[in-house]
C-alpha positions in Angstrom: 96.6 192.1 75.3 99.5 189.8 75.9 100.9 187.9 78.9 104.5 187.3 79.8 105.6 184.8 82.5 109.2 185.2 83.8 111.4 183.8 86.5 113.0 186.7 88.4 116.1 185.8 90.4 118.3 188.0 92.6 121.7 188.0 91.0 124.4 187.1 93.6 122.0 187.0 96.5 119.1 185.1 98.1 116.5 187.8 97.9 115.6 191.2 96.2 115.6 193.1 99.5 117.6 192.8 102.8 114.4 192.1 104.7 113.5 189.4 102.2 117.0 187.9 102.5 116.6 187.7 106.3 113.2 186.0 106.0 114.6 183.6 103.4 117.5 182.7 105.7 115.0 181.9 108.6 114.3 178.2 108.3 111.2 178.4 110.5 109.4 180.6 107.9 108.2 179.6 104.4 107.3 182.5 102.1 104.4 181.4 99.9 103.1 184.2 97.7 102.6 187.9 97.2 99.0 188.9 96.7 99.5 192.7 96.3 102.5 195.0 96.0 102.3 198.7 95.3 104.5 201.8 95.3 102.8 204.5 97.3 103.1 208.2 96.7 105.7 208.6 99.4 107.9 206.0 97.7 107.3 203.4 100.3 106.0 199.9 99.4 102.7 198.4 100.5 103.0 194.6 100.5 100.3 192.0 101.1 101.9 188.5 101.4 101.3 185.0 102.5 103.6 182.7 104.5 103.6 179.7 106.8 105.7 178.6 109.7 106.6 180.6 112.8 104.6 183.8 112.8 106.3 184.7 116.1 109.7 184.6 114.5 108.4 186.7 111.5 107.1 189.3 113.9 110.5 189.4 115.6 112.3 190.0 112.3 109.8 192.7 111.3 110.2 194.5 114.7 114.0 194.5 114.3 114.2 195.6 110.7 115.1 199.2 109.9 113.2 198.8 106.6 109.8 198.1 108.2 107.5 201.1 108.9 104.5 199.1 110.0 103.1 195.7 109.7 100.1 193.5 110.7 99.7 189.7 110.7 96.6 187.5 110.7 96.0 183.8 110.7 97.6 180.7 112.1 99.2 177.8 110.1 99.1 179.7 106.8 99.0 183.4 107.7 98.8 186.7 105.9 100.9 189.8 106.5 100.4 193.4 105.4 103.4 195.7 105.7 104.7 199.1 104.7 108.4 199.0 103.8 111.3 201.1 102.6 112.3 199.7 99.2 115.7 199.3 97.7 116.5 201.4 94.6 116.0 198.3 92.4 112.6 197.5 93.9 111.5 201.1 93.7 112.5 201.4 90.0 110.7 198.2 89.2 107.5 199.3 90.8 107.8 202.8 89.1 107.9 201.1 85.8 104.6 199.3 86.6 103.0 202.5 87.8 104.0 204.6 84.9 103.2 202.2 82.1 100.4 199.9 81.0 102.0 197.0 82.7 100.0 194.9 85.0 101.3 192.2 87.4 99.0 189.2 87.7 98.6 188.0 91.3 99.3 186.0 93.3 103.0 186.0 92.6 104.4 182.6 93.8 107.7 181.9 95.4 109.6 179.0 93.9 111.2 176.3 96.0 114.4 178.4 95.7 112.7 181.5 96.9 112.8 183.1 93.5 109.7 184.7 92.0 107.6 183.5 89.0 105.8 186.6 87.7 103.1 186.9 85.0 102.9 190.4 83.4 99.9 191.6 81.3 100.5 194.3 78.7 101.5 194.9 75.1 104.7 194.1 73.2 105.7 197.7 73.6 105.4 197.6 77.4 107.2 194.3 77.5 110.0 195.9 75.5 110.3 198.5 78.3 110.4 195.7 80.8 113.3 194.0 78.9 115.2 197.3 78.9 114.6 197.7 82.6 115.8 194.2 83.3 119.0 194.7 81.3 119.7 197.8 83.4 119.4 195.9 86.7 122.8 194.7 88.0 121.3 192.6 90.8 118.5 190.8 88.9 118.3 187.8 86.5 115.3 187.8 84.3 114.4 184.6 82.4 111.4 184.3 80.1 109.3 181.2 80.6 106.2 181.8 78.6 104.6 184.4 76.3 101.4 184.6 74.4 98.0 186.2 73.8 96.0 186.8 77.0 92.6 185.3 77.2 90.4 186.8 80.0 88.4 183.6 80.4 91.4 181.3 80.4 92.0 179.5 83.7 94.9 180.8 85.6 96.0 177.1 85.9 96.7 177.0 82.2 99.2 179.8 82.6 100.8 178.4 85.7 103.0 176.0 83.7 105.1 176.5 80.6 104.3 174.9 77.3 107.2 172.4 77.8 105.9 171.4 81.2 102.4 171.0 79.7 103.9 168.7 77.0 105.7 166.6 79.6 102.5 166.4 81.8 100.3 165.4 78.9 102.8 162.6 78.0 102.9 161.4 81.6 99.1 161.2 81.8 98.8 159.5 78.4 101.4 156.9 79.2 99.9 156.1 82.6 102.6 157.6 84.8 99.9 158.7 87.3 97.8 155.5 87.0 97.5 153.0 89.8 99.4 150.9 89.4 101.9 153.1 87.5 102.2 152.0 83.9 105.1 154.2 82.7 108.5 155.4 84.0 110.4 158.7 83.7 112.5 156.9 81.1 109.3 156.1 79.0 108.2 159.7 79.1 111.6 160.9 78.1 111.8 158.6 75.2 108.5 159.9 73.8 109.5 163.6 74.2 113.2 163.3 73.5 114.6 164.4 76.9 116.4 162.7 79.7 114.6 161.1 82.6 116.1 163.6 85.0 114.7 166.5 83.0 111.3 164.8 82.9 111.4 164.4 86.7 112.3 168.1 87.1 109.5 169.3 84.9 106.9 167.1 86.7 108.1 168.3 90.1 107.6 171.9 89.1 104.2 171.2 87.7 103.1 169.3 90.9 104.5 172.1 93.1 102.5 174.8 91.1 99.3 172.7 91.0 99.3 171.8 94.7 100.2 175.4 95.7 97.2 176.7 93.7 94.8 174.1 95.1 95.5 175.1 98.8 95.0 178.8 98.1 
């Protein structure tokens, strides 16, 4: 079995679904992760998600959305929400592909700081080929491959949270003493070792730190 990690971005919009776009635009709500998503037999979607911020505002949006059939929330600062939704055609087709093939989505699916999705799929090269074809057919979706390799069942999910390039930058940062107290290396020093700009080093380390801290608080 193989794994494939991709960054999925809505092309020309801020979300993959009108409801998601409304939630994204609401500054009092931070969408954290999707723990389960499933296309039901009646072609509605069952979604189990995690968020933080104003649960009251979230409930107001859900109550007013024509796409929401039912929902339930639980928790306080970081809270969970289960909902049954009417999908868009793009969302429905994506979930049909998962249901009809040997393609598995590893959860949780994390939202990036830009409210895009970083998704890890499990399957074979053949099923990944079908996924590529599906992505090419989607007009409102950008699909960027971050990482691909052989899946190891006993491998920590942390090792698949970051790309090989991010891992290289992180290892150099640790080896050079960037995280030591006092700090013994700069972004420039790390960039000189790897051959990339300090700005790119900083971007890689911020993404690594975001993913690690997000995983630790789950």
